BALOBA-1460 file (C-alpha; in Angstrom, 3 decimals):
// residues 117
<rec num="1" residu="x" x="46.443" y="-0.140" z="-26.238"/>
<rec num="2" residu="x" x="47.711" y="-0.849" z="-29.745"/>
<rec num="3" residu="x" x="50.646" y="0.910" z="-31.314"/>
<rec num="4" residu="x" x="49.951" y="2.660" z="-34.624"/>
<rec num="5" residu="x" x="51.929" y="-0.085" z="-36.382"/>
<rec num="6" residu="x" x="49.878" y="-2.849" z="-34.741"/>
<rec num="7" residu="x" x="46.663" y="-1.055" z="-35.653"/>
<rec num="8" residu="x" x="47.776" y="-0.670" z="-39.283"/>
<rec num="9" residu="x" x="48.546" y="-4.378" z="-39.482"/>
<rec num="10" residu="x" x="45.116" y="-5.211" z="-38.047"/>
<rec num="11" residu="x" x="43.455" y="-2.882" z="-40.570"/>
<rec num="12" residu="x" x="45.333" y="-4.504" z="-43.451"/>
<rec num="13" residu="x" x="44.584" y="-7.995" z="-42.166"/>
<rec num="14" residu="x" x="40.897" y="-7.177" z="-41.752"/>
<rec num="15" residu="x" x="40.601" y="-5.838" z="-45.284"/>
<rec num="16" residu="x" x="42.652" y="-8.630" z="-46.883"/>
<rec num="17" residu="x" x="41.576" y="-11.701" z="-45.000"/>
<rec num="18" residu="x" x="38.027" y="-11.320" z="-43.792"/>
<rec num="19" residu="x" x="34.583" y="-11.860" z="-45.146"/>
<rec num="20" residu="x" x="32.375" y="-8.877" z="-45.904"/>
<rec num="21" residu="x" x="31.044" y="-8.804" z="-42.328"/>
<rec num="22" residu="x" x="34.266" y="-7.250" z="-41.068"/>
<rec num="23" residu="x" x="34.633" y="-4.618" z="-43.796"/>
<rec num="24" residu="x" x="31.487" y="-2.546" z="-43.621"/>
<rec num="25" residu="x" x="30.090" y="0.795" z="-44.724"/>
<rec num="26" residu="x" x="28.747" y="3.571" z="-42.549"/>
<rec num="27" residu="x" x="25.110" y="3.392" z="-43.653"/>
<rec num="28" residu="x" x="24.604" y="7.131" z="-44.272"/>
<rec num="29" residu="x" x="27.793" y="7.355" z="-46.276"/>
<rec num="30" residu="x" x="26.862" y="4.259" z="-48.253"/>
<rec num="31" residu="x" x="23.608" y="5.945" z="-49.256"/>
<rec num="32" residu="x" x="25.429" y="9.146" z="-50.257"/>
<rec num="33" residu="x" x="27.986" y="7.209" z="-52.296"/>
<rec num="34" residu="x" x="25.205" y="5.257" z="-53.987"/>
<rec num="35" residu="x" x="23.525" y="8.535" z="-54.996"/>
<rec num="36" residu="x" x="26.749" y="10.190" z="-56.162"/>
<rec num="37" residu="x" x="28.699" y="7.313" z="-57.722"/>
<rec num="38" residu="x" x="26.021" y="4.745" z="-58.520"/>
<rec num="39" residu="x" x="25.584" y="6.129" z="-62.024"/>
<rec num="40" residu="x" x="29.317" y="5.451" z="-62.550"/>
<rec num="41" residu="x" x="28.722" y="1.797" z="-61.636"/>
<rec num="42" residu="x" x="30.312" y="2.266" z="-58.212"/>
<rec num="43" residu="x" x="27.815" y="1.105" z="-55.657"/>
<rec num="44" residu="x" x="29.149" y="0.842" z="-52.094"/>
<rec num="45" residu="x" x="29.488" y="-2.937" z="-52.395"/>
<rec num="46" residu="x" x="31.605" y="-2.536" z="-55.532"/>
<rec num="47" residu="x" x="33.873" y="-0.049" z="-53.750"/>
<rec num="48" residu="x" x="34.270" y="-2.492" z="-50.867"/>
<rec num="49" residu="x" x="35.406" y="-5.199" z="-53.291"/>
<rec num="50" residu="x" x="37.705" y="-2.760" z="-55.137"/>
<rec num="51" residu="x" x="39.322" y="-1.769" z="-51.823"/>
<rec num="52" residu="x" x="39.872" y="-5.430" z="-50.914"/>
<rec num="53" residu="x" x="41.459" y="-6.182" z="-54.288"/>
<rec num="54" residu="x" x="43.656" y="-3.093" z="-53.995"/>
<rec num="55" residu="x" x="44.939" y="-4.083" z="-50.552"/>
<rec num="56" residu="x" x="45.338" y="-7.758" z="-51.477"/>
<rec num="57" residu="x" x="47.385" y="-6.652" z="-54.485"/>
<rec num="58" residu="x" x="49.786" y="-4.689" z="-52.294"/>
<rec num="59" residu="x" x="48.242" y="-1.253" z="-52.786"/>
<rec num="60" residu="x" x="49.432" y="1.440" z="-50.400"/>
<rec num="61" residu="x" x="47.316" y="2.485" z="-47.442"/>
<rec num="62" residu="x" x="48.078" y="5.738" z="-45.646"/>
<rec num="63" residu="x" x="47.248" y="6.712" z="-42.091"/>
<rec num="64" residu="x" x="46.374" y="10.119" z="-40.708"/>
<rec num="65" residu="x" x="46.071" y="11.346" z="-37.152"/>
<rec num="66" residu="x" x="42.514" y="12.491" z="-36.569"/>
<rec num="67" residu="x" x="42.391" y="16.305" z="-36.504"/>
<rec num="68" residu="x" x="38.702" y="16.903" z="-37.230"/>
<rec num="69" residu="x" x="36.874" y="17.873" z="-34.018"/>
<rec num="70" residu="x" x="33.696" y="15.930" z="-34.850"/>
<rec num="71" residu="x" x="35.686" y="12.682" z="-35.075"/>
<rec num="72" residu="x" x="38.342" y="13.096" z="-32.384"/>
<rec num="73" residu="x" x="36.174" y="11.559" z="-29.668"/>
<rec num="74" residu="x" x="35.677" y="8.426" z="-31.798"/>
<rec num="75" residu="x" x="39.148" y="7.684" z="-33.120"/>
<rec num="76" residu="x" x="42.811" y="8.611" z="-32.944"/>
<rec num="77" residu="x" x="43.544" y="7.942" z="-36.595"/>
<rec num="78" residu="x" x="41.979" y="7.094" z="-39.914"/>
<rec num="79" residu="x" x="43.159" y="5.457" z="-43.112"/>
<rec num="80" residu="x" x="42.926" y="6.172" z="-46.800"/>
<rec num="81" residu="x" x="43.564" y="4.532" z="-50.103"/>
<rec num="82" residu="x" x="43.786" y="6.283" z="-53.435"/>
<rec num="83" residu="x" x="42.941" y="3.583" z="-55.922"/>
<rec num="84" residu="x" x="43.887" y="4.117" z="-59.574"/>
<rec num="85" residu="x" x="40.821" y="3.954" z="-61.810"/>
<rec num="86" residu="x" x="40.456" y="4.971" z="-65.443"/>
<rec num="87" residu="x" x="37.183" y="6.801" z="-64.778"/>
<rec num="88" residu="x" x="38.859" y="9.183" z="-62.297"/>
<rec num="89" residu="x" x="41.913" y="11.166" z="-63.386"/>
<rec num="90" residu="x" x="43.411" y="11.170" z="-59.876"/>
<rec num="91" residu="x" x="41.916" y="7.880" z="-58.684"/>
<rec num="92" residu="x" x="39.242" y="6.888" z="-56.193"/>
<rec num="93" residu="x" x="39.703" y="8.184" z="-52.637"/>
<rec num="94" residu="x" x="38.438" y="5.782" z="-49.956"/>
<rec num="95" residu="x" x="38.490" y="6.702" z="-46.243"/>
<rec num="96" residu="x" x="38.084" y="4.128" z="-43.470"/>
<rec num="97" residu="x" x="38.917" y="3.445" z="-39.849"/>
<rec num="98" residu="x" x="39.211" y="0.582" z="-37.400"/>
<rec num="99" residu="x" x="35.888" y="0.874" z="-35.586"/>
<rec num="100" residu="x" x="36.351" y="-2.313" z="-33.540"/>
<rec num="101" residu="x" x="39.869" y="-3.125" z="-32.320"/>
<rec num="102" residu="x" x="39.016" y="-6.588" z="-31.018"/>
<rec num="103" residu="x" x="41.668" y="-8.801" z="-32.615"/>
<rec num="104" residu="x" x="39.211" y="-11.707" z="-32.814"/>
<rec num="105" residu="x" x="36.503" y="-9.683" z="-34.555"/>
<rec num="106" residu="x" x="37.996" y="-6.440" z="-35.922"/>
<rec num="107" residu="x" x="35.796" y="-4.175" z="-37.994"/>
<rec num="108" residu="x" x="36.996" y="-1.716" z="-40.601"/>
<rec num="109" residu="x" x="34.319" y="0.829" z="-41.462"/>
<rec num="110" residu="x" x="34.379" y="2.701" z="-44.758"/>
<rec num="111" residu="x" x="33.217" y="6.263" z="-44.147"/>
<rec num="112" residu="x" x="33.865" y="8.074" z="-47.417"/>
<rec num="113" residu="x" x="34.591" y="7.555" z="-51.104"/>
<rec num="114" residu="x" x="34.815" y="10.013" z="-53.976"/>
<rec num="115" residu="x" x="36.917" y="11.010" z="-56.937"/>
<rec num="116" residu="x" x="40.333" y="12.083" z="-55.637"/>
<rec num="117" residu="x" x="40.620" y="15.848" z="-55.941"/>
């Protein structure tokens, strides 16, 4: 079992250092984001790249204990980044989690993105 600190470091490493195969989108959410933000030029792939650049540049990632009943059986915690962007007054909110904790092949899955409210 990983400590929260070890998991955070693995999340950061996965986002910063890996190829696109280890930073993926939940397919349903990717389709929703494409419908809602595609007209803003923010396709899911673009958001993935923006998140990587944000983390590589030292942007802050926050962690939350999972409190939502529909997710509690899948994960203990989730992560978020609020990325400053001119098109959104309060930035771009991106939610993700470590869906595979294998240190040799970790996977961070993006599960939500929208204008920060």
